[in-house]
Backbone as CSV, one residue per row, in Angstrom:
resi,resn,N_x,N_y,N_z,CA_x,CA_y,CA_z,C_x,C_y,C_z
1,MET,0.810,-1.215,0.000,0.000,0.000,0.000,0.851,1.276,0.000
2,PRO,1.869,1.326,0.859,2.704,2.538,0.823,3.291,2.792,-0.549
3,ILE,3.691,1.699,-1.252,4.275,1.864,-2.592,3.225,2.388,-3.569
4,GLU,1.996,1.813,-3.518,0.931,2.256,-4.420,0.572,3.721,-4.158
5,HIS,0.537,4.081,-2.889,0.225,5.475,-2.533,1.300,6.424,-3.080
6,ALA,2.541,6.009,-2.979,3.642,6.833,-3.483,3.550,6.984,-4.991
7,LEU,3.176,5.883,-5.699,3.049,5.958,-7.148,1.935,6.919,-7.549
8,ARG,0.795,6.834,-6.819,-0.318,7.723,-7.147,0.039,9.183,-6.902
9,SER,0.813,9.415,-5.858,1.160,10.796,-5.511,2.088,11.429,-6.531
10,HIS,2.753,10.617,-7.336,3.674,11.137,-8.355,3.158,10.904,-9.772
11,ALA,1.891,10.510,-9.885,1.363,10.133,-11.198,0.908,11.327,-12.036
12,GLY,0.922,12.537,-11.491,0.483,13.718,-12.231,-0.998,13.985,-12.014
13,PRO,-1.528,15.011,-12.667,-2.921,15.416,-12.449,-3.914,14.388,-12.984
14,ASP,-5.091,14.360,-12.355,-6.180,13.498,-12.790,-7.023,14.297,-13.780
15,TRP,-6.778,14.054,-15.077,-7.433,14.873,-16.104,-8.939,14.668,-16.142
16,ARG,-9.402,13.477,-15.781,-10.851,13.248,-15.759,-11.524,14.145,-14.715
17,GLN,-10.873,14.255,-13.572,-11.426,15.103,-12.530,-11.367,16.576,-12.920
18,ILE,-10.267,16.977,-13.577,-10.138,18.367,-14.026,-11.210,18.694,-15.051
19,ARG,-11.436,17.774,-16.014,-12.465,18.008,-17.027,-13.849,18.088,-16.392
20,ARG,-14.068,17.259,-15.376,-15.360,17.269,-14.694,-15.590,18.611,-14.001
21,ARG,-14.557,19.135,-13.362,-14.683,20.424,-12.678,-14.905,21.567,-13.664
22,ILE,-14.187,21.480,-14.802,-14.381,22.512,-15.828,-15.807,22.467,-16.350
23,GLY,-16.307,21.262,-16.580,-17.678,21.112,-17.069,-18.696,21.682,-16.098
24,VAL,-18.486,21.433,-14.821,-19.393,21.968,-13.802,-19.324,23.496,-13.790
25,GLY,-18.102,24.035,-13.895,-17.937,25.484,-13.905,-18.625,26.129,-15.096
26,VAL,-18.460,25.499,-16.272,-19.100,26.030,-17.477,-20.617,25.981,-17.340
27,ALA,-21.135,24.889,-16.793,-22.578,24.756,-16.613,-23.125,25.824,-15.664
28,ILE,-22.397,26.075,-14.586,-22.836,27.103,-13.632,-22.815,28.484,-14.279
29,ALA,-21.716,28.775,-15.004,-21.607,30.068,-15.671,-22.724,30.250,-16.698
30,GLY,-22.991,29.179,-17.465,-24.065,29.239,-18.455,-25.414,29.472,-17.811
31,GLY,-25.636,28.816,-16.684,-26.894,29.005,-15.968,-27.059,30.424,-15.466
32,LEU,-25.958,31.002,-14.970,-26.016,32.385,-14.491,-26.293,33.363,-15.629
33,VAL,-25.638,33.126,-16.784,-25.871,33.991,-17.944,-27.320,33.886,-18.395
34,LEU,-27.855,32.673,-18.442,-29.246,32.472,-18.850,-30.196,33.163,-17.873
35,ALA,-29.917,33.014,-16.579,-30.766,33.650,-15.567,-30.731,35.170,-15.704
36,LEU,-29.527,35.706,-15.961,-29.394,37.156,-16.140,-30.156,37.615,-17.369
37,PHE,-30.056,36.851,-18.470,-30.765,37.186,-19.699,-32.273,37.196,-19.465
38,VAL,-32.777,36.172,-18.776,-34.210,36.093,-18.498,-34.650,37.269,-17.626
39,ALA,-33.841,37.591,-16.601,-34.168,38.711,-15.719,-34.216,40.025,-16.501
40,CYS,-33.245,40.218,-17.400,-33.214,41.438,-18.208,-34.417,41.509,-19.141
41,ALA,-34.756,40.365,-19.739,-35.901,40.336,-20.649,-37.191,40.675,-19.906
42,ILE,-37.348,40.129,-18.702,-38.535,40.416,-17.894,-38.577,41.899,-17.537
43,TYR,-37.414,42.445,-17.178,-37.348,43.872,-16.821,-37.744,44.745,-18.006
44,VAL,-37.216,44.434,-19.187,-37.537,45.222,-20.377,-39.032,45.172,-20.671
45,LEU,-39.635,43.996,-20.480,-41.074,43.849,-20.749,-41.930,44.676,-19.793
46,THR,-41.412,44.966,-18.601,-42.182,45.763,-17.634,-42.130,47.255,-17.937
47,LEU,-41.227,47.672,-18.829,-41.083,49.095,-19.141,-42.192,49.559,-20.078
48,PRO,-42.459,50.869,-20.122,-43.524,51.395,-20.996,-43.265,51.076,-22.468
49,SER,-44.328,51.062,-23.231,-44.213,50.886,-24.676,-43.517,52.108,-25.277
50,VAL,-42.798,51.887,-26.372,-42.146,53.004,-27.068,-42.818,53.264,-28.414
51,GLY,-44.014,52.745,-28.562,-44.742,52.942,-29.809,-45.118,54.391,-30.068
52,ASP,-45.052,55.216,-29.012,-45.394,56.631,-29.161,-44.167,57.522,-29.313
53,ALA,-43.018,56.923,-29.626,-41.764,57.697,-29.662,-41.837,58.863,-30.640
54,GLU,-42.304,58.607,-31.851,-42.362,59.695,-32.832,-43.334,60.782,-32.403
55,ALA,-44.442,60.383,-31.795,-45.403,61.369,-31.303,-44.769,62.243,-30.227
56,ARG,-43.932,61.651,-29.381,-43.247,62.421,-28.345,-42.255,63.409,-28.954
57,VAL,-41.581,62.991,-30.023,-40.668,63.913,-30.702,-41.453,65.107,-31.244
58,HIS,-42.609,64.835,-31.842,-43.443,65.914,-32.368,-43.860,66.869,-31.252
59,ARG,-44.176,66.328,-30.067,-44.581,67.181,-28.947,-43.429,68.076,-28.499
60,ILE,-42.222,67.513,-28.468,-41.038,68.318,-28.115,-40.869,69.459,-29.104
61,MET,-41.006,69.155,-30.384,-40.883,70.182,-31.415,-41.953,71.262,-31.248
62,ALA,-43.175,70.842,-30.941,-44.269,71.801,-30.803,-44.044,72.719,-29.597
63,VAL,-43.602,72.131,-28.475,-43.385,72.915,-27.256,-42.288,73.948,-27.452
64,HIS,-41.224,73.551,-28.171,-40.063,74.439,-28.324,-40.017,75.134,-29.689
65,HIS,-41.104,75.034,-30.439,-41.205,75.695,-31.739,-40.079,75.253,-32.687
66,GLY,-39.760,73.981,-32.614,-38.772,73.424,-33.527,-39.412,73.011,-34.837
67,ILE,-38.590,72.551,-35.765,-39.079,72.120,-37.078,-38.770,70.641,-37.229
68,TYR,-39.815,69.815,-37.228,-39.601,68.369,-37.347,-39.361,68.003,-38.811
69,HIS,-38.353,67.168,-39.031,-38.038,66.727,-40.391,-38.131,65.205,-40.441
70,PRO,-39.133,64.672,-41.162,-39.350,63.217,-41.163,-38.390,62.421,-42.031
71,ALA,-37.744,63.069,-42.965,-36.862,62.349,-43.884,-35.623,61.846,-43.155
72,PRO,-34.907,60.869,-43.729,-33.648,60.421,-43.107,-32.694,61.584,-42.884
73,ALA,-31.904,61.488,-41.830,-30.956,62.549,-41.488,-29.965,62.761,-42.627
74,PRO,-29.539,63.996,-42.852,-28.523,64.244,-43.889,-27.257,63.457,-43.585
75,ARG,-26.620,62.935,-44.619,-25.511,61.989,-44.453,-24.392,62.544,-43.588
76,ARG,-23.913,63.751,-43.887,-22.765,64.275,-43.151,-23.075,64.460,-41.675
77,LEU,-24.221,65.039,-41.377,-24.571,65.242,-39.976,-24.759,63.903,-39.276
78,GLY,-25.418,62.959,-39.939,-25.614,61.642,-39.343,-24.300,60.948,-39.032
79,GLU,-23.367,60.982,-39.978,-22.071,60.332,-39.768,-21.273,61.029,-38.665
80,ALA,-21.376,62.350,-38.601,-20.656,63.085,-37.566,-21.208,62.760,-36.180
81,VAL,-22.534,62.707,-36.051,-23.155,62.412,-34.760,-22.843,60.988,-34.322
82,VAL,-22.956,60.036,-35.227,-22.645,58.644,-34.881,-21.185,58.520,-34.454
83,SER,-20.284,59.184,-35.148,-18.855,59.085,-34.828,-18.542,59.601,-33.435
84,VAL,-19.164,60.697,-33.044,-18.807,61.317,-31.767,-19.677,60.822,-30.606
85,GLU,-20.911,60.375,-30.890,-21.813,59.980,-29.812,-21.865,58.468,-29.593
86,ASP,-21.764,57.689,-30.659,-21.996,56.243,-30.519,-21.423,55.521,-31.738
87,GLU,-20.115,55.293,-31.729,-19.459,54.716,-32.910,-19.868,53.271,-33.176
88,HIS,-20.545,52.627,-32.210,-21.040,51.257,-32.427,-22.511,51.235,-32.841
89,PHE,-23.053,52.395,-33.195,-24.478,52.507,-33.511,-24.910,51.527,-34.596
90,TYR,-24.082,51.364,-35.619,-24.445,50.486,-36.730,-23.923,49.058,-36.543
91,SER,-23.363,48.776,-35.389,-22.854,47.436,-35.124,-23.999,46.476,-34.820
92,ASN,-23.641,45.220,-34.616,-24.594,44.215,-34.177,-25.348,44.720,-32.956
93,PHE,-26.640,44.410,-32.886,-27.505,44.884,-31.793,-26.926,44.561,-30.420
94,VAL,-26.450,43.335,-30.238,-25.919,42.919,-28.936,-24.674,43.722,-28.582
95,ILE,-23.792,43.934,-29.565,-22.570,44.713,-29.321,-22.926,46.132,-28.907
96,ASN,-23.915,46.712,-29.580,-24.317,48.079,-29.268,-24.866,48.186,-27.849
97,VAL,-25.707,47.222,-27.461,-26.282,47.239,-26.108,-25.201,47.036,-25.060
98,LEU,-24.320,46.044,-25.273,-23.257,45.784,-24.304,-22.323,46.975,-24.169
99,SER,-22.091,47.686,-25.282,-21.254,48.875,-25.229,-21.876,49.926,-24.314
100,GLY,-23.170,50.133,-24.473,-23.857,51.104,-23.623,-23.862,50.698,-22.171
101,VAL,-24.095,49.417,-21.905,-24.092,48.919,-20.529,-22.711,49.101,-19.907
102,GLY,-21.672,48.770,-20.672,-20.309,48.890,-20.153,-19.947,50.321,-19.810
103,ARG,-20.300,51.261,-20.691,-19.973,52.656,-20.432,-20.762,53.197,-19.240
104,ALA,-22.026,52.756,-19.111,-22.828,53.198,-17.972,-22.270,52.634,-16.674
105,ALA,-21.829,51.369,-16.701,-21.257,50.757,-15.499,-19.973,51.459,-15.097
106,LEU,-19.132,51.799,-16.080,-17.881,52.495,-15.790,-18.157,53.847,-15.150
107,ALA,-19.144,54.562,-15.686,-19.476,55.872,-15.135,-20.002,55.739,-13.708
108,THR,-20.762,54.663,-13.436,-21.292,54.444,-12.093,-20.171,54.160,-11.108
109,VAL,-19.209,53.324,-11.515,-18.063,53.013,-10.658,-17.268,54.271,-10.345
110,GLN,-17.195,55.164,-11.330,-16.451,56.408,-11.147,-17.271,57.480,-10.445
111,ALA,-18.470,57.090,-9.993,-19.350,57.989,-9.245,-19.733,59.224,-10.049
112,SER,-19.913,59.048,-11.345,-20.309,60.165,-12.190,-21.759,60.541,-11.919
113,GLN,-22.059,61.842,-11.913,-23.426,62.289,-11.728,-24.260,62.011,-12.975
114,ASP,-23.623,62.038,-14.121,-24.306,61.767,-15.376,-23.546,60.651,-16.061
115,PRO,-24.181,59.480,-16.274,-23.464,58.354,-16.849,-22.738,58.684,-18.133
116,GLY,-23.350,59.492,-19.011,-22.658,59.894,-20.229,-22.252,58.712,-21.082
117,GLY,-21.705,58.995,-22.242,-21.217,57.933,-23.100,-22.278,56.932,-23.490
118,SER,-23.569,57.318,-23.433,-24.657,56.404,-23.716,-24.770,56.155,-25.215
119,THR,-25.462,55.078,-25.562,-25.770,54.852,-26.966,-26.784,55.891,-27.410
120,ILE,-26.920,56.046,-28.714,-27.912,56.987,-29.231,-29.312,56.561,-28.818
121,GLN,-29.568,55.243,-28.781,-30.869,54.764,-28.333,-31.139,55.187,-26.891
122,GLN,-30.136,55.060,-26.020,-30.296,55.467,-24.631,-30.533,56.969,-24.523
123,GLN,-29.796,57.741,-25.294,-29.964,59.189,-25.242,-31.343,59.606,-25.742
124,LEU,-31.829,58.912,-26.766,-33.181,59.197,-27.254,-34.209,58.843,-26.183
125,ALA,-34.021,57.707,-25.520,-34.927,57.314,-24.445,-34.944,58.356,-23.337
126,LYS,-33.765,58.900,-23.018,-33.680,59.936,-21.979,-34.446,61.184,-22.399
127,GLU,-34.303,61.580,-23.665,-35.006,62.772,-24.147,-36.518,62.579,-24.132
128,LEU,-36.961,61.373,-24.477,-38.401,61.148,-24.659,-39.119,60.694,-23.397
129,TYR,-38.413,59.980,-22.507,-39.093,59.354,-21.378,-38.559,59.781,-20.018
130,GLY,-37.780,60.837,-19.974,-37.367,61.391,-18.696,-35.912,61.185,-18.373
131,HIS,-35.342,62.178,-17.685,-33.933,62.164,-17.302,-33.774,61.561,-15.905
132,GLY,-32.552,61.245,-15.567,-32.231,60.758,-14.233,-30.747,60.474,-14.143
133,SER,-30.182,60.617,-12.940,-28.746,60.393,-12.773,-28.451,59.174,-11.910
134,SER,-29.496,58.503,-11.413,-29.283,57.337,-10.563,-29.032,56.102,-11.412
135,LEU,-28.529,55.047,-10.773,-28.307,53.786,-11.484,-29.627,53.234,-12.009
136,GLY,-30.695,53.370,-11.217,-31.999,52.889,-11.663,-32.469,53.595,-12.913
137,ALA,-32.257,54.923,-12.962,-32.650,55.686,-14.148,-31.843,55.259,-15.364
138,THR,-30.553,54.983,-15.145,-29.695,54.547,-16.253,-30.147,53.182,-16.780
139,LEU,-30.464,52.256,-15.883,-30.948,50.938,-16.305,-32.252,51.070,-17.084
140,ARG,-33.103,51.993,-16.649,-34.363,52.228,-17.356,-34.093,52.747,-18.764
141,GLU,-33.143,53.669,-18.894,-32.803,54.193,-20.215,-32.241,53.099,-21.116
142,ILE,-31.408,52.211,-20.540,-30.860,51.109,-21.330,-31.986,50.203,-21.812
143,GLY,-32.923,49.880,-20.907,-34.043,49.025,-21.273,-34.918,49.652,-22.338
144,LEU,-35.226,50.927,-22.186,-36.040,51.612,-23.194,-35.276,51.728,-24.514
145,GLY,-33.950,51.887,-24.431,-33.137,51.898,-25.643,-33.225,50.575,-26.387
146,VAL,-33.252,49.474,-25.636,-33.418,48.153,-26.248,-34.764,48.071,-26.963
147,LYS,-35.810,48.557,-26.309,-37.142,48.509,-26.920,-37.204,49.377,-28.179
148,LEU,-36.546,50.533,-28.141,-36.495,51.377,-29.334,-35.789,50.653,-30.479
149,SER,-34.688,49.959,-30.152,-33.924,49.232,-31.172,-34.741,48.116,-31.802
150,LEU,-35.605,47.499,-31.020,-36.413,46.391,-31.515,-37.598,46.868,-32.349
151,GLN,-38.037,48.092,-32.131,-39.247,48.576,-32.801,-38.967,49.493,-33.993
152,TYR,-37.796,50.154,-33.990,-37.514,51.124,-35.047,-36.202,50.799,-35.746
153,SER,-36.104,51.238,-36.999,-34.855,51.050,-37.745,-33.803,52.027,-37.245
154,LYS,-32.556,51.791,-37.607,-31.466,52.693,-37.238,-31.722,54.097,-37.787
155,ALA,-32.189,54.160,-39.029,-32.448,55.464,-39.648,-33.524,56.224,-38.885
156,GLN,-34.578,55.534,-38.457,-35.648,56.182,-37.708,-35.148,56.681,-36.350
157,ILE,-34.359,55.853,-35.667,-33.840,56.228,-34.350,-32.931,57.443,-34.461
158,LEU,-32.022,57.425,-35.442,-31.105,58.549,-35.613,-31.867,59.824,-35.942
159,ASN,-32.869,59.717,-36.810,-33.629,60.902,-37.189,-34.432,61.449,-36.005
160,MET,-35.033,60.558,-35.211,-35.773,61.013,-34.029,-34.837,61.706,-33.047
161,TYR,-33.651,61.134,-32.861,-32.690,61.732,-31.928,-32.279,63.127,-32.392
162,LEU,-31.937,63.263,-33.665,-31.486,64.553,-34.183,-32.593,65.596,-34.138
163,ASN,-33.837,65.158,-34.226,-34.962,66.080,-34.136,-35.252,66.482,-32.693
164,ALA,-35.014,65.580,-31.751,-35.473,65.793,-30.378,-34.504,66.578,-29.513
165,VAL,-33.216,66.619,-29.887,-32.229,67.197,-28.970,-32.082,68.708,-29.148
166,TYR,-31.499,69.321,-28.135,-31.285,70.766,-28.089,-29.873,71.086,-28.559
167,TYR,-29.757,72.097,-29.420,-28.470,72.474,-29.996,-27.970,73.831,-29.501
168,GLY,-28.605,74.370,-28.479,-28.169,75.646,-27.957,-28.803,76.831,-28.661
169,HIS,-28.726,78.005,-28.033,-29.179,79.272,-28.600,-30.664,79.241,-28.976
170,GLY,-31.438,78.409,-28.275,-32.871,78.320,-28.530,-33.256,77.429,-29.681
171,PHE,-32.305,76.689,-30.251,-32.578,75.854,-31.420,-32.826,74.396,-31.009
172,TRP,-34.050,73.928,-31.218,-34.395,72.525,-30.975,-34.527,71.822,-32.316
173,GLY,-33.885,70.680,-32.442,-33.927,69.935,-33.682,-32.893,70.420,-34.677
174,TYR,-32.439,69.483,-35.508,-31.322,69.812,-36.393,-31.699,70.760,-37.515
175,VAL,-32.970,70.805,-37.895,-33.372,71.735,-38.954,-33.273,73.175,-38.453
176,SER,-33.834,73.423,-37.263,-33.757,74.770,-36.686,-32.311,75.177,-36.435
177,ALA,-31.497,74.227,-35.958,-30.094,74.539,-35.660,-29.321,74.865,-36.931
178,SER,-29.540,74.092,-37.982,-28.838,74.327,-39.241,-29.199,75.686,-39.831
179,ARG,-30.484,75.987,-39.824,-30.921,77.268,-40.377,-30.550,78.423,-39.457
180,GLY,-30.639,78.189,-38.133,-30.375,79.254,-37.183,-28.910,79.643,-37.105
181,TYR,-28.013,78.657,-37.099,-26.579,78.952,-36.998,-25.959,79.324,-38.344
182,PHE,-26.374,78.606,-39.392,-25.667,78.758,-40.671,-26.537,79.282,-41.809
183,GLY,-27.841,79.444,-41.563,-28.713,79.945,-42.615,-28.830,79.017,-43.798
184,THR,-28.750,77.702,-43.548,-28.828,76.736,-44.640,-29.633,75.517,-44.207
185,ASP,-30.160,74.788,-45.172,-30.878,73.556,-44.867,-29.888,72.447,-44.529
186,PRO,-30.302,71.470,-43.699,-29.389,70.410,-43.267,-28.720,69.650,-44.402
187,ALA,-29.438,69.430,-45.502,-28.864,68.673,-46.616,-27.695,69.394,-47.268
188,ARG,-27.579,70.711,-47.028,-26.522,71.496,-47.656,-25.353,71.768,-46.707
189,LEU,-25.359,71.177,-45.524,-24.265,71.379,-44.576,-22.958,70.824,-45.137
190,ASN,-21.883,71.586,-44.995,-20.577,71.034,-45.347,-19.999,70.331,-44.117
191,TRP,-18.808,69.748,-44.247,-18.246,68.980,-43.137,-17.940,69.867,-41.931
192,ALA,-17.503,71.081,-42.168,-17.206,71.990,-41.056,-18.461,72.274,-40.245
193,GLU,-19.560,72.553,-40.934,-20.823,72.863,-40.269,-21.421,71.626,-39.608
194,ALA,-21.367,70.485,-40.301,-21.920,69.257,-39.736,-21.180,68.856,-38.465
195,ALA,-19.854,68.977,-38.482,-19.066,68.627,-37.294,-19.361,69.577,-36.143
196,MET,-19.576,70.843,-36.446,-19.915,71.816,-35.406,-21.256,71.465,-34.759
197,LEU,-22.268,71.194,-35.574,-23.586,70.854,-35.034,-23.547,69.541,-34.251
198,ALA,-22.811,68.568,-34.760,-22.761,67.255,-34.105,-22.169,67.329,-32.713
199,GLY,-21.322,68.305,-32.472,-20.693,68.423,-31.167,-21.523,69.140,-30.130
200,LEU,-22.631,69.758,-30.531,-23.390,70.608,-29.617,-24.255,69.872,-28.592
201,PRO,-24.952,68.779,-28.935,-25.881,68.182,-27.968,-25.259,67.785,-26.630
202,GLN,-23.986,67.479,-26.586,-23.374,67.073,-25.315,-23.442,68.195,-24.281
203,ALA,-23.216,69.431,-24.702,-23.274,70.584,-23.797,-23.652,71.797,-24.642
204,PRO,-24.921,71.909,-25.026,-25.328,72.919,-26.007,-25.076,74.360,-25.601
205,SER,-25.191,74.675,-24.331,-24.944,76.060,-23.910,-23.448,76.361,-23.861
206,ALA,-22.677,75.403,-23.364,-21.225,75.604,-23.250,-20.559,75.696,-24.617
207,TYR,-21.083,74.932,-25.599,-20.462,74.895,-26.922,-21.168,75.791,-27.942
208,ASP,-22.127,76.581,-27.504,-22.841,77.487,-28.410,-21.823,78.338,-29.183
209,PRO,-21.711,78.157,-30.493,-20.666,78.885,-31.245,-20.914,80.377,-31.347
210,LEU,-22.139,80.829,-31.118,-22.411,82.255,-31.147,-21.997,82.935,-29.846
211,GLU,-21.821,82.134,-28.796,-21.436,82.678,-27.494,-20.027,82.248,-27.074
212,HIS,-19.623,81.054,-27.460,-18.340,80.495,-27.010,-17.648,79.818,-28.198
213,LEU,-17.230,80.621,-29.148,-16.687,80.080,-30.394,-15.417,79.259,-30.173
214,ALA,-14.548,79.676,-29.264,-13.301,78.941,-29.044,-13.584,77.524,-28.540
215,LEU,-14.509,77.399,-27.581,-14.869,76.065,-27.079,-15.573,75.257,-28.162
216,ALA,-16.410,75.927,-28.942,-17.107,75.231,-30.026,-16.117,74.686,-31.051
217,LYS,-15.055,75.443,-31.324,-14.042,74.976,-32.271,-13.271,73.784,-31.720
218,GLU,-13.002,73.788,-30.411,-12.342,72.623,-29.798,-13.203,71.384,-29.947
219,ARG,-14.489,71.552,-29.706,-15.416,70.419,-29.843,-15.507,69.980,-31.309
220,GLN,-15.537,70.929,-32.223,-15.565,70.606,-33.648,-14.350,69.765,-34.029
221,ARG,-13.173,70.141,-33.522,-11.950,69.393,-33.800,-12.080,67.950,-33.324
222,HIS,-12.665,67.770,-32.141,-12.847,66.416,-31.608,-13.770,65.601,-32.507
223,VAL,-14.847,66.217,-32.971,-15.778,65.506,-33.865,-15.066,65.118,-35.153
224,LEU,-14.300,66.024,-35.717,-13.566,65.730,-36.953,-12.563,64.590,-36.737
225,ASP,-11.901,64.585,-35.584,-10.966,63.496,-35.279,-11.701,62.159,-35.202
226,GLN,-12.903,62.166,-34.648,-13.697,60.930,-34.569,-14.164,60.484,-35.951
227,LEU,-14.437,61.418,-36.815,-14.799,61.066,-38.192,-13.626,60.386,-38.895
228,VAL,-12.415,60.846,-38.604,-11.220,60.195,-39.158,-11.059,58.799,-38.553
229,ALA,-11.219,58.707,-37.248,-11.056,57.416,-36.560,-12.047,56.380,-37.063
230,ASN,-13.225,56.826,-37.499,-14.252,55.900,-37.978,-14.299,55.802,-39.503
231,ASN,-13.235,56.326,-40.143,-13.031,56.152,-41.594,-14.072,56.860,-42.461
232,TYR,-14.649,57.945,-41.954,-15.531,58.750,-42.777,-14.748,59.851,-43.492
233,LEU,-13.652,60.314,-42.878,-12.813,61.358,-43.462,-11.350,60.951,-43.377
234,THR,-10.548,61.513,-44.256,-9.098,61.378,-44.139,-8.582,62.492,-43.237
235,ASP,-7.343,62.378,-42.799,-6.745,63.445,-41.993,-6.757,64.770,-42.749
236,ALA,-6.438,64.711,-44.019,-6.394,65.934,-44.826,-7.775,66.573,-44.940
237,GLN,-8.811,65.774,-45.125,-10.171,66.305,-45.225,-10.613,66.930,-43.900
238,ALA,-10.257,66.274,-42.797,-10.613,66.809,-41.479,-9.903,68.134,-41.216
239,ASP,-8.634,68.206,-41.573,-7.876,69.450,-41.381,-8.462,70.582,-42.227
240,ALA,-8.853,70.247,-43.453,-9.430,71.261,-44.331,-10.764,71.767,-43.776
241,ALA,-11.549,70.854,-43.233,-12.840,71.242,-42.653,-12.644,72.132,-41.436
242,TYR,-11.616,71.837,-40.644,-11.388,72.607,-39.412,-11.029,74.066,-39.705
243,VAL,-10.260,74.291,-40.749,-9.838,75.669,-41.054,-10.827,76.385,-41.972
244,GLN,-11.849,75.680,-42.436,-12.826,76.313,-43.312,-13.648,77.338,-42.520
245,PRO,-13.775,78.566,-43.019,-14.559,79.591,-42.310,-16.004,79.153,-42.125
246,LEU,-16.572,79.485,-40.975,-17.963,79.171,-40.674,-18.812,80.415,-40.883
247,SER,-19.820,80.314,-41.704,-20.695,81.464,-41.959,-21.770,81.536,-40.882
248,LEU,-21.326,81.725,-39.653,-22.260,81.828,-38.536,-23.047,83.127,-38.647
249,ARG,-24.332,83.030,-38.464,-25.191,84.206,-38.613,-24.937,85.169,-37.453
250,GLY,-24.595,86.399,-37.776,-24.409,87.414,-36.770,-22.999,87.510,-36.223
251,VAL,-22.056,86.634,-36.737,-20.679,86.692,-36.253,-19.704,86.771,-37.415
252,GLY,-20.044,87.484,-38.423,-19.114,87.607,-39.552,-18.879,86.256,-40.191
253,ASP,-17.616,85.940,-40.432,-17.294,84.674,-41.091,-17.014,83.568,-40.088
254,GLY,-17.192,83.818,-38.787,-17.029,82.776,-37.798,-15.603,82.564,-37.366
255,ARG,-14.691,83.397,-37.777,-13.291,83.222,-37.367,-13.102,83.662,-35.918
């Protein structure tokens, strides 16, 4: 017996036992993931319907005397907003949701008052269904963002978002902002103007180019850099857009 015991003690690992433990671990992990998925699905189902999203956008426009535009968002403005606000917007649905959850969790760990870094769906949900800075409010926005993603196309969500948000200086919606700042329709925006508008919703009063042009230009530069990072512009095109004069209404050539 002592000899057999010594042989067993030097025989190396028991791979059958190791495989069994790995299998049990995988099964437990899978069960937890499934339980979490079911819990999330149940939570999303308890949230309000988002079938009235477009009607809510119209109400926002009516209250603030904005101009609602039902057509798809102009290409340049849409690409600029996606690049700076939610570069995973056109990614797989699951990737987009997980990205938003991850950024919200990071902001919560950092004790941020405003989670920020939300997906466009989450930001639209916040505009339409109420603001909040608590973890519960953030989870609600994520859930409503999921419901928006399931009910509306990407083009519809982007257009509703661009119509619903505030761009500073009393301009609600991208049509009012485009005409108010630059005296032009959104479809005619150049890259310099589109990048300027795309940077405003994050802090519309702070970045108002009619009041704080230097800060607005810094934000414009960031948007242009994100357009390069997401392969919408080359470095040369972004640089050219940055130095292009802005025909801001009431401020000369915008220099």
